[in-house]
Structure formats: structure tokens, C-alpha cells
MMTF fields as JSON, N, C-alpha, C and O atoms, coordinates in Angstrom:
{
  "mmtfVersion": "1.0.0",
  "mmtfProducer": "UNKNOWN",
  "numBonds": 427,
  "numAtoms": 428,
  "numGroups": 107,
  "numChains": 1,
  "numModels": 1,
  "chainsPerModel": [1],
  "groupsPerChain": [107],
  "chainIdList": ["A"],
  "bondAtomList": [4, 2, 8, 6, 12, 10, 16, 14, 20, 18, 24, 22, 28, 26, 32, 30, 36, 34, 40, 38, 44, 42, 48, 46, 52, 50, 56, 54, 60, 58, 64, 62, 68, 66, 72, 70, 76, 74, 80, 78, 84, 82, 88, 86, 92, 90, 96, 94, 100, 98, 104, 102, 108, 106, 112, 110, 116, 114, 120, 118, 124, 122, 128, 126, 132, 130, 136, 134, 140, 138, 144, 142, 148, 146, 152, 150, 156, 154, 160, 158, 164, 162, 168, 166, 172, 170, 176, 174, 180, 178, 184, 182, 188, 186, 192, 190, 196, 194, 200, 198, 204, 202, 208, 206, 212, 210, 216, 214, 220, 218, 224, 222, 228, 226, 232, 230, 236, 234, 240, 238, 244, 242, 248, 246, 252, 250, 256, 254, 260, 258, 264, 262, 268, 266, 272, 270, 276, 274, 280, 278, 284, 282, 288, 286, 292, 290, 296, 294, 300, 298, 304, 302, 308, 306, 312, 310, 316, 314, 320, 318, 324, 322, 328, 326, 332, 330, 336, 334, 340, 338, 344, 342, 348, 346, 352, 350, 356, 354, 360, 358, 364, 362, 368, 366, 372, 370, 376, 374, 380, 378, 384, 382, 388, 386, 392, 390, 396, 394, 400, 398, 404, 402, 408, 406, 412, 410, 416, 414, 420, 418, 424, 422],
  "bondOrderList": [1, 1, 1, 1, 1, 1, 1, 1, 1, 1, 1, 1, 1, 1, 1, 1, 1, 1, 1, 1, 1, 1, 1, 1, 1, 1, 1, 1, 1, 1, 1, 1, 1, 1, 1, 1, 1, 1, 1, 1, 1, 1, 1, 1, 1, 1, 1, 1, 1, 1, 1, 1, 1, 1, 1, 1, 1, 1, 1, 1, 1, 1, 1, 1, 1, 1, 1, 1, 1, 1, 1, 1, 1, 1, 1, 1, 1, 1, 1, 1, 1, 1, 1, 1, 1, 1, 1, 1, 1, 1, 1, 1, 1, 1, 1, 1, 1, 1, 1, 1, 1, 1, 1, 1, 1, 1],
  "groupList": [{"groupName": "MET", "atomNameList": ["N", "CA", "C", "O"], "elementList": ["N", "C", "C", "O"], "formalChargeList": [0, 0, 0, 0], "bondAtomList": [1, 0, 2, 1, 3, 2], "bondOrderList": [1, 1, 2], "singleLetterCode": "M", "chemCompType": "L-PEPTIDE LINKING"}, {"groupName": "GLU", "atomNameList": ["N", "CA", "C", "O"], "elementList": ["N", "C", "C", "O"], "formalChargeList": [0, 0, 0, 0], "bondAtomList": [1, 0, 2, 1, 3, 2], "bondOrderList": [1, 1, 2], "singleLetterCode": "E", "chemCompType": "L-PEPTIDE LINKING"}, {"groupName": "THR", "atomNameList": ["N", "CA", "C", "O"], "elementList": ["N", "C", "C", "O"], "formalChargeList": [0, 0, 0, 0], "bondAtomList": [1, 0, 2, 1, 3, 2], "bondOrderList": [1, 1, 2], "singleLetterCode": "T", "chemCompType": "L-PEPTIDE LINKING"}, {"groupName": "ALA", "atomNameList": ["N", "CA", "C", "O"], "elementList": ["N", "C", "C", "O"], "formalChargeList": [0, 0, 0, 0], "bondAtomList": [1, 0, 2, 1, 3, 2], "bondOrderList": [1, 1, 2], "singleLetterCode": "A", "chemCompType": "L-PEPTIDE LINKING"}, {"groupName": "VAL", "atomNameList": ["N", "CA", "C", "O"], "elementList": ["N", "C", "C", "O"], "formalChargeList": [0, 0, 0, 0], "bondAtomList": [1, 0, 2, 1, 3, 2], "bondOrderList": [1, 1, 2], "singleLetterCode": "V", "chemCompType": "L-PEPTIDE LINKING"}, {"groupName": "ARG", "atomNameList": ["N", "CA", "C", "O"], "elementList": ["N", "C", "C", "O"], "formalChargeList": [0, 0, 0, 0], "bondAtomList": [1, 0, 2, 1, 3, 2], "bondOrderList": [1, 1, 2], "singleLetterCode": "R", "chemCompType": "L-PEPTIDE LINKING"}, {"groupName": "LYS", "atomNameList": ["N", "CA", "C", "O"], "elementList": ["N", "C", "C", "O"], "formalChargeList": [0, 0, 0, 0], "bondAtomList": [1, 0, 2, 1, 3, 2], "bondOrderList": [1, 1, 2], "singleLetterCode": "K", "chemCompType": "L-PEPTIDE LINKING"}, {"groupName": "LEU", "atomNameList": ["N", "CA", "C", "O"], "elementList": ["N", "C", "C", "O"], "formalChargeList": [0, 0, 0, 0], "bondAtomList": [1, 0, 2, 1, 3, 2], "bondOrderList": [1, 1, 2], "singleLetterCode": "L", "chemCompType": "L-PEPTIDE LINKING"}, {"groupName": "PHE", "atomNameList": ["N", "CA", "C", "O"], "elementList": ["N", "C", "C", "O"], "formalChargeList": [0, 0, 0, 0], "bondAtomList": [1, 0, 2, 1, 3, 2], "bondOrderList": [1, 1, 2], "singleLetterCode": "F", "chemCompType": "L-PEPTIDE LINKING"}, {"groupName": "TYR", "atomNameList": ["N", "CA", "C", "O"], "elementList": ["N", "C", "C", "O"], "formalChargeList": [0, 0, 0, 0], "bondAtomList": [1, 0, 2, 1, 3, 2], "bondOrderList": [1, 1, 2], "singleLetterCode": "Y", "chemCompType": "L-PEPTIDE LINKING"}, {"groupName": "ASN", "atomNameList": ["N", "CA", "C", "O"], "elementList": ["N", "C", "C", "O"], "formalChargeList": [0, 0, 0, 0], "bondAtomList": [1, 0, 2, 1, 3, 2], "bondOrderList": [1, 1, 2], "singleLetterCode": "N", "chemCompType": "L-PEPTIDE LINKING"}, {"groupName": "SER", "atomNameList": ["N", "CA", "C", "O"], "elementList": ["N", "C", "C", "O"], "formalChargeList": [0, 0, 0, 0], "bondAtomList": [1, 0, 2, 1, 3, 2], "bondOrderList": [1, 1, 2], "singleLetterCode": "S", "chemCompType": "L-PEPTIDE LINKING"}, {"groupName": "GLY", "atomNameList": ["N", "CA", "C", "O"], "elementList": ["N", "C", "C", "O"], "formalChargeList": [0, 0, 0, 0], "bondAtomList": [1, 0, 2, 1, 3, 2], "bondOrderList": [1, 1, 2], "singleLetterCode": "G", "chemCompType": "PEPTIDE LINKING"}, {"groupName": "ASP", "atomNameList": ["N", "CA", "C", "O"], "elementList": ["N", "C", "C", "O"], "formalChargeList": [0, 0, 0, 0], "bondAtomList": [1, 0, 2, 1, 3, 2], "bondOrderList": [1, 1, 2], "singleLetterCode": "D", "chemCompType": "L-PEPTIDE LINKING"}, {"groupName": "ILE", "atomNameList": ["N", "CA", "C", "O"], "elementList": ["N", "C", "C", "O"], "formalChargeList": [0, 0, 0, 0], "bondAtomList": [1, 0, 2, 1, 3, 2], "bondOrderList": [1, 1, 2], "singleLetterCode": "I", "chemCompType": "L-PEPTIDE LINKING"}, {"groupName": "PRO", "atomNameList": ["N", "CA", "C", "O"], "elementList": ["N", "C", "C", "O"], "formalChargeList": [0, 0, 0, 0], "bondAtomList": [1, 0, 2, 1, 3, 2], "bondOrderList": [1, 1, 2], "singleLetterCode": "P", "chemCompType": "L-PEPTIDE LINKING"}, {"groupName": "GLN", "atomNameList": ["N", "CA", "C", "O"], "elementList": ["N", "C", "C", "O"], "formalChargeList": [0, 0, 0, 0], "bondAtomList": [1, 0, 2, 1, 3, 2], "bondOrderList": [1, 1, 2], "singleLetterCode": "Q", "chemCompType": "L-PEPTIDE LINKING"}, {"groupName": "HIS", "atomNameList": ["N", "CA", "C", "O"], "elementList": ["N", "C", "C", "O"], "formalChargeList": [0, 0, 0, 0], "bondAtomList": [1, 0, 2, 1, 3, 2], "bondOrderList": [1, 1, 2], "singleLetterCode": "H", "chemCompType": "L-PEPTIDE LINKING"}, {"groupName": "CYS", "atomNameList": ["N", "CA", "C", "O"], "elementList": ["N", "C", "C", "O"], "formalChargeList": [0, 0, 0, 0], "bondAtomList": [1, 0, 2, 1, 3, 2], "bondOrderList": [1, 1, 2], "singleLetterCode": "C", "chemCompType": "L-PEPTIDE LINKING"}, {"groupName": "TRP", "atomNameList": ["N", "CA", "C", "O"], "elementList": ["N", "C", "C", "O"], "formalChargeList": [0, 0, 0, 0], "bondAtomList": [1, 0, 2, 1, 3, 2], "bondOrderList": [1, 1, 2], "singleLetterCode": "W", "chemCompType": "L-PEPTIDE LINKING"}],
  "groupTypeList": [0, 1, 2, 3, 4, 5, 6, 7, 8, 1, 5, 9, 1, 10, 8, 8, 5, 5, 11, 7, 12, 12, 13, 7, 13, 0, 3, 1, 4, 12, 11, 7, 9, 3, 11, 13, 8, 14, 3, 3, 11, 15, 3, 12, 4, 0, 2, 12, 6, 10, 13, 13, 16, 7, 5, 16, 4, 0, 2, 16, 12, 9, 3, 17, 9, 5, 3, 14, 12, 2, 5, 1, 0, 5, 14, 5, 5, 14, 5, 7, 11, 15, 14, 13, 1, 17, 17, 18, 4, 3, 17, 4, 11, 19, 2, 3, 2, 9, 3, 5, 6, 13, 6, 0, 2, 16, 5],
  "groupIdList": [1, 2, 3, 4, 5, 6, 7, 8, 9, 10, 11, 12, 13, 14, 15, 16, 17, 18, 19, 20, 21, 22, 23, 24, 25, 26, 27, 28, 29, 30, 31, 32, 33, 34, 35, 36, 37, 38, 39, 40, 41, 42, 43, 44, 45, 46, 47, 48, 49, 50, 51, 52, 53, 54, 55, 56, 57, 58, 59, 60, 61, 62, 63, 64, 65, 66, 67, 68, 69, 70, 71, 72, 73, 74, 75, 76, 77, 78, 79, 80, 81, 82, 83, 84, 85, 86, 87, 88, 89, 90, 91, 92, 93, 94, 95, 96, 97, 98, 99, 100, 101, 102, 103, 104, 105, 106, 107],
  "secStructList": [7, 2, 2, 2, 2, 2, 2, 2, 2, 2, 2, 2, 2, 2, 2, 2, 2, 2, 2, 2, 6, 1, 7, 7, 7, 2, 2, 2, 2, 6, 6, 1, 1, 7, 1, 3, 3, 3, 3, 3, 3, 6, 6, 3, 3, 3, 3, 3, 3, 1, 1, 2, 2, 2, 2, 2, 6, 6, 2, 2, 2, 2, 2, 2, 2, 2, 2, 2, 6, 5, 7, 7, 7, 7, 5, 7, 7, 7, 7, 7, 7, 7, 1, 1, 6, 6, 7, 7, 7, 7, 7, 7, 7, 5, 7, 7, 7, 5, 3, 3, 6, 6, 3, 3, 7, 7, 7],
  "xCoordList": [0.792, 0.781, 1.124, 0.272, 2.186, 2.306, 1.384, 1.439, 0.295, -0.771, -1.463, -1.606, -2.187, -3.207, -2.257, -2.649, -0.901, 0.106, -0.171, -0.301, -0.31, -0.385, -1.852, -1.67, -2.687, -3.512, -4.418, -5.546, -3.593, -3.883, -2.659, -3.183, -1.724, -0.762, -1.95, -2.2, -2.317, -3.047, -4.385, -4.469, -5.172, -5.629, -5.69, -6.543, -4.796, -3.411, -3.66, -4.351, -2.974, -2.609, -4.278, -4.643, -5.176, -6.042, -6.64, -7.649, -6.973, -7.164, -6.5, -7.136, -4.891, -4.472, -4.671, -4.608, -5.107, -5.128, -6.364, -6.37, -7.853, -8.799, -8.591, -9.574, -7.686, -7.77, -7.379, -7.782, -6.172, -5.088, -6.328, -6.205, -7.123, -8.532, -9.407, -10.549, -9.205, -9.951, -11.446, -12.462, -10.873, -12.307, -11.439, -10.353, -11.916, -11.393, -12.325, -13.455, -11.928, -13.864, -13.143, -12.259, -13.263, -12.559, -12.539, -11.455, -13.91, -14.34, -13.038, -12.505, -12.518, -11.983, -10.632, -10.119, -9.912, -8.823, -9.064, -8.635, -9.811, -9.527, -9.785, -9.805, -9.978, -10.456, -8.726, -8.408, -7.64, -7.005, -5.593, -4.523, -6.102, -4.826, -5.181, -6.408, -4.955, -5.433, -5.023, -4.419, -5.912, -6.748, -4.582, -4.364, -3.943, -2.474, -1.706, -1.447, -0.622, 0.16, 1.583, 1.694, 2.732, 4.356, 3.994, 3.065, 4.937, 5.264, 6.717, 7.356, 7.132, 8.224, 8.525, 7.904, 9.593, 9.62, 10.549, 10.656, 11.813, 12.99, 12.566, 13.083, 12.088, 11.233, 11.75, 12.207, 11.682, 12.161, 10.99, 9.969, 10.816, 9.732, 8.73, 8.986, 7.492, 6.199, 5.356, 5.823, 4.619, 3.39, 1.819, 1.56, 1.343, 0.18, -1.344, -1.385, -2.261, -3.809, -4.626, -4.68, -5.105, -6.71, -7.904, -8.817, -7.673, -8.594, -8.69, -8.106, -9.709, -9.324, -8.583, -8.621, -7.579, -6.377, -5.524, -4.864, -5.69, -4.986, -5.952, -5.468, -6.99, -7.867, -7.853, -8.303, -7.288, -7.272, -5.715, -5.524, -4.889, -3.273, -3.958, -4.917, -3.926, -4.413, -5.241, -5.137, -6.094, -6.581, -6.082, -6.165, -5.325, -3.691, -2.828, -2.401, -2.381, -1.502, -1.772, -0.925, -3.282, -3.498, -3.836, -3.474, -4.407, -4.55, -3.009, -2.791, -1.666, -0.798, 0.068, 0.652, -0.182, 0.104, -0.16, 0.629, -1.734, -2.252, -1.875, -2.362, -1.364, -0.934, -0.031, 0.074, 1.358, 2.659, 2.453, 3.404, 1.609, 1.434, 1.642, 2.192, 1.417, 1.555, -0.007, -0.845, 0.426, -0.773, -0.672, -1.728, 0.271, -0.312, 0.847, 1.913, 0.455, 1.11, 1.229, 0.206, 1.936, 1.585, 3.187, 4.287, 2.592, 3.619, 4.489, 4.394, 5.603, 6.72, 7.409, 8.074, 6.638, 7.641, 7.096, 7.061, 6.77, 6.4, 8.253, 8.936, 8.207, 9.464, 8.778, 8.218, 8.981, 8.445, 9.588, 10.125, 10.04, 10.758, 10.37, 10.23, 10.148, 8.979, 9.674, 10.875, 9.091, 8.997, 8.264, 9.126, 7.317, 6.903, 5.701, 5.036, 5.391, 4.51, 3.098, 1.885, 3.405, 1.764, 2.347, 1.627, 3.745, 4.339, 5.301, 5.639, 5.658, 6.455, 6.623, 5.7, 7.831, 7.969, 7.418, 7.542, 7.079, 6.725, 7.196, 6.827, 8.355, 8.943, 8.261, 8.931, 7.665, 7.411, 7.655, 7.203, 8.368, 8.417, 7.708, 7.243, 7.492, 6.401, 7.106, 8.315, 6.058, 6.648, 5.632, 4.533, 6.698, 5.678, 5.155, 6.14, 4.169, 4.106, 3.55, 2.33, 4.449, 4.219, 4.439, 5.302, 2.929, 2.837, 3.622, 3.573, 4.247, 4.928, 4.891, 5.105, 4.61, 4.64, 4.447, 5.175, 2.778, 2.785, 3.814, 3.987, 4.423, 5.889, 4.953, 3.935, 5.173, 5.031, 6.559, 7.418, 6.743, 7.869, 7.578, 6.519, 8.742, 8.263, 9.608, 10.632, 9.253, 10.519, 10.722, 11.814],
  "yCoordList": [19.252, 17.403, 16.244, 15.387, 15.76, 14.854, 14.174, 12.95, 14.996, 13.73, 13.54, 12.318, 14.182, 14.047, 12.675, 11.509, 13.133, 11.552, 10.349, 9.3, 10.271, 9.45, 9.099, 8.74, 8.935, 8.753, 8.225, 7.737, 8.495, 8.015, 6.528, 5.446, 6.521, 5.642, 4.052, 2.886, 4.87, 3.945, 3.551, 2.385, 4.166, 3.585, 2.882, 2.144, 3.211, 2.083, 0.825, -0.154, 1.066, -0.716, -1.137, -2.167, -0.284, -1.016, -1.22, -1.641, -1.266, -1.786, -3.211, -4.177, -3.083, -3.723, -5.035, -6.036, -4.487, -5.95, -6.643, -7.768, -5.404, -6.552, -6.672, -6.914, -6.615, -7.314, -8.536, -9.277, -8.694, -10.257, -10.958, -12.18, -10.584, -11.652, -11.588, -12.022, -11.269, -11.232, -10.216, -10.275, -9.467, -8.163, -7.295, -6.855, -7.02, -5.713, -4.77, -4.994, -3.711, -2.749, -2.218, -1.473, -2.4, -0.921, -0.09, 0.494, 0.683, 2.243, 2.564, 3.629, 1.897, 2.565, 2.918, 4.035, 1.408, 1.262, 3.445, 4.468, 3.149, 4.626, 5.959, 7.071, 5.928, 6.961, 7.374, 8.391, 6.052, 6.397, 7.033, 7.208, 7.442, 7.156, 9.264, 9.183, 10.286, 11.093, 10.388, 9.543, 11.536, 11.271, 10.54, 9.409, 10.915, 11.422, 11.049, 11.799, 9.99, 9.92, 9.539, 9.332, 9.473, 8.9, 7.608, 7.526, 6.975, 5.505, 5.101, 5.049, 4.855, 4.206, 2.954, 2.622, 2.311, 0.95, 0.252, 0.315, -0.961, -1.301, -1.111, -0.01, -1.344, -1.368, -0.286, -0.229, 0.568, 2.157, 3.2, 2.707, 4.163, 5.504, 5.404, 5.337, 5.397, 4.58, 6.526, 7.307, 6.687, 7.324, 6.287, 5.167, 7.145, 5.836, 7.147, 8.309, 6.228, 7.134, 6.285, 5.055, 6.937, 6.261, 6.097, 6.886, 4.919, 3.943, 2.751, 1.958, 2.171, 0.821, -0.277, -1.462, 0.84, -0.231, -0.574, -1.593, 0.485, 0.429, -0.044, -0.43, -0.444, -1.229, -2.641, -3.487, -3.239, -3.929, -4.876, -5.996, -3.354, -4.127, -4.192, -4.946, -3.79, -3.49, -5.108, -5.596, -5.668, -7.079, -7.885, -8.844, -7.882, -8.9, -8.786, -9.776, -7.488, -7.678, -8.306, -8.777, -8.112, -8.68, -10.065, -10.965, -10.473, -12.421, -12.63, -13.416, -11.697, -12.232, -12.433, -13.356, -11.396, -11.575, -13.036, -13.945, -12.949, -13.912, -14.886, -15.837, -15.236, -16.49, -17.128, -18.354, -15.677, -16.031, -16.42, -16.879, -16.22, -16.933, -15.201, -15.022, -14.075, -12.569, -13.613, -14.338, -12.936, -12.355, -11.249, -11.082, -10.353, -8.981, -8.514, -9.104, -6.862, -5.545, -5.088, -5.586, -4.205, -3.797, -2.355, -2.614, -0.912, -0.077, -0.054, -0.004, -0.119, 0.434, 1.326, 1.389, 2.572, 3.837, 4.516, 3.947, 5.623, 6.719, 8.004, 8.101, 8.611, 9.596, 10.595, 10.072, 11.716, 12.733, 13.541, 13.929, 13.847, 14.361, 15.759, 15.56, 17.287, 18.224, 18.373, 18.526, 18.384, 19.481, 21.012, 21.848, 21.487, 22.785, 22.48, 21.447, 24.211, 24.057, 22.869, 22.948, 22.403, 21.626, 19.907, 19.096, 19.711, 19.03, 17.581, 18.107, 16.538, 15.92, 14.484, 14.008, 13.773, 12.878, 11.615, 10.785, 11.274, 9.721, 8.634, 7.948, 8.356, 7.677, 5.973, 5.494, 5.469, 3.79, 2.598, 1.743, 2.522, 0.694, -0.088, -0.002, -1.062, -2.33, -3.522, -3.751, -4.325, -5.624, -6.545, -6.75, -7.263, -8.278, -9.303, -9.794, -9.836, -11.665, -12.887, -12.922, -14.194, -14.804, -16.173, -16.495, -17.222, -18.327, -19.29, -19.177, -20.117, -20.771, -21.984, -21.941, -23.107, -24.625, -24.931, -25.698, -23.837, -24.172, -23.091, -23.093, -22.179, -21.352, -19.762, -19.688, -19.136, -17.426, -16.886, -17.118, -16.145, -15.624, -13.71, -13.089, -13.308, -11.609, -11.12, -11.775, -9.735, -9.802, -7.871, -7.436],
  "zCoordList": [7.804, 6.4, 7.038, 6.802, 7.895, 8.714, 9.247, 9.369, 9.679, 10.316, 9.139, 9.107, 7.76, 7.413, 6.697, 6.751, 6.013, 5.438, 6.293, 5.662, 7.841, 8.391, 8.293, 9.456, 8.135, 8.386, 6.643, 6.569, 5.606, 4.76, 4.784, 4.52, 4.969, 5.066, 6.161, 5.854, 7.341, 7.656, 6.985, 6.598, 6.845, 6.303, 5.075, 4.581, 4.773, 3.451, 4.308, 4.029, 5.359, 6.025, 6.008, 5.44, 6.647, 6.592, 5.84, 6.405, 3.866, 3.661, 3.125, 2.706, 3.261, 3.166, 3.228, 2.514, 5.05, 5.336, 4.682, 4.183, 4.811, 4.219, 3.221, 2.521, 2.754, 1.142, 0.765, -0.132, 1.922, 1.778, 2.543, 2.635, 2.926, 3.981, 2.316, 2.471, 1.202, 0.217, -0.186, -0.879, 0.605, 1.009, -0.08, 0.296, -1.51, -2.317, -2.435, -2.867, -2.075, -2.407, -3.268, -2.846, -4.636, -5.684, -5.426, -5.429, -4.946, -4.41, -3.675, -3.984, -2.86, -1.936, -2.282, -2.21, -2.818, -4.076, -4.365, -3.832, -5.29, -5.968, -4.789, -5.317, -3.275, -2.405, -1.857, -1.241, -2.379, -1.576, -2.207, -1.623, -4.186, -4.705, -5.624, -5.671, -6.044, -6.588, -8.338, -8.998, -8.321, -10.092, -10.506, -10.072, -10.893, -10.563, -10.236, -9.295, -10.279, -8.694, -9.396, -10.604, -8.389, -8.94, -7.494, -6.689, -7.669, -6.799, -6.863, -7.914, -5.822, -6.104, -5.235, -4.226, -5.804, -5.225, -5.874, -7.099, -4.637, -5.387, -6.726, -6.914, -7.623, -9.299, -9.874, -11.016, -9.098, -9.705, -9.886, -9.408, -10.278, -10.124, -11.168, -12.37, -10.605, -12.185, -11.795, -10.966, -12.317, -12.543, -13.086, -13.527, -12.817, -13.119, -12.732, -12.327, -13.099, -13.672, -12.393, -12.393, -11.562, -10.738, -11.687, -11.926, -12.144, -12.907, -13.125, -12.386, -14.556, -13.897, -13.972, -13.641, -14.759, -14.998, -13.728, -13.524, -12.95, -11.186, -10.962, -9.898, -10.925, -9.78, -10.354, -9.581, -11.955, -12.813, -11.63, -11.156, -11.667, -11.124, -9.843, -10.004, -8.723, -7.629, -6.995, -5.87, -8.275, -7.758, -7.916, -7.148, -8.988, -9.126, -8.25, -7.655, -7.988, -7.095, -5.424, -4.665, -5.186, -3.699, -4.276, -3.517, -5.363, -5.554, -5.029, -4.107, -5.824, -5.54, -3.818, -3.251, -3.575, -2.057, -1.534, -1.277, -1.453, -0.923, -1.562, -0.951, -2.333, -3.169, -2.747, -2.777, -1.932, -2.46, -0.29, 0.343, 0.125, 2.225, 2.418, 3.505, 1.814, 2.676, 3.239, 2.704, 5.056, 5.787, 6.636, 7.245, 6.936, 7.123, 6.842, 6.668, 6.79, 5.808, 6.97, 7.439, 8.292, 9.315, 8.84, 8.351, 9.276, 9.255, 10.301, 11.528, 9.274, 10.462, 11.231, 12.265, 9.552, 10.551, 9.07, 7.979, 9.327, 8.129, 8.815, 9.834, 7.498, 8.157, 6.601, 5.637, 6.74, 5.59, 5.696, 6.733, 4.089, 3.879, 3.06, 1.853, 3.534, 3.079, 2.21, 2.436, 0.677, -0.325, -0.198, -0.469, 0.036, 0.817, 1.199, 1.135, 1.873, 3.123, 1.805, 1.999, 1.218, 0.035, 0.606, 1.188, 0.255, -0.781, 0.165, 1.225, 0.163, 0.957, 0.329, -0.332, 0.538, 0.365, 0.911, 0.01, 1.555, 2.552, 2.187, 1.234, 3.219, 3.617, 4.024, 4.94, 3.777, 4.757, 4.707, 3.946, 5.509, 6.255, 6.733, 7.869, 5.869, 6.62, 7.119, 7.069, 7.663, 8.041, 7.948, 8.463, 6.739, 6.19, 7.073, 7.623, 7.459, 7.316, 6.797, 6.639, 6.42, 5.695, 6.41, 7.227, 5.612, 5.94, 4.851, 3.626, 5.499, 4.782, 5.614, 6.825, 4.95, 4.991, 6.567, 7.197, 7.392, 8.811, 9.733, 10.952, 8.688, 9.583, 9.655, 8.968, 10.101, 10.285, 10.191, 11.042, 9.043, 9.053, 9.035, 8.941, 9.143, 9.38, 8.356, 8.161, 7.767, 7.467, 6.996, 6.63]
}
């Protein structure tokens, strides 16, 4: 399971990189998500559907990332918490690089 989860997030990282450059492949967005999914962030936990609304929100999200100067998102660490033999929670830490007023910063 760990290998499959890592490959999924590596695909997402590569998609993120290309999307920050303006190359949004909405068919690929669909391939990164199940038909129904759960997402968690500092803003809370939400459920979603892999539909046109997801693609619209993702398009707006990447436009926002570019507008605030996001240049790169890299996976720093992936830690898995197993639920059972077929399910787990993936804890993914990211490093973000931003361009601001002729400077590059990382968080």
C-alpha cells in the first residue's frame, strides 16, 4: 500500500508543478481522485465528488496559487497511518516556494 500511495502523491506533485506553469490537464485531475473522496486541511475536513465542480475549483485554485507567487510545491514527507489492509490515512508535508518582490522564499 505504501508504494501505491507514494506513487499517487508523486503524480500529484508532478501535476501541481505543471499546473503552476499554466499546463492544467483536467482529465488528469480526474485520474488523481476517486469518484467520491475525503480531504483534510487546516481549514477542516470535507467530502467531494470527482465531477465538473471539482475541475472548476481546481482550475480556480491553481490560478490563485500562481497569483500569490507560488513557484513550486514539493513533497517533504509522507507518513501513513494504516486503517486496515486496504485503507490508510496519508499525512503529507509539503515545501512551498514563493516568488515575492524579486525574492524566493520557502515555507
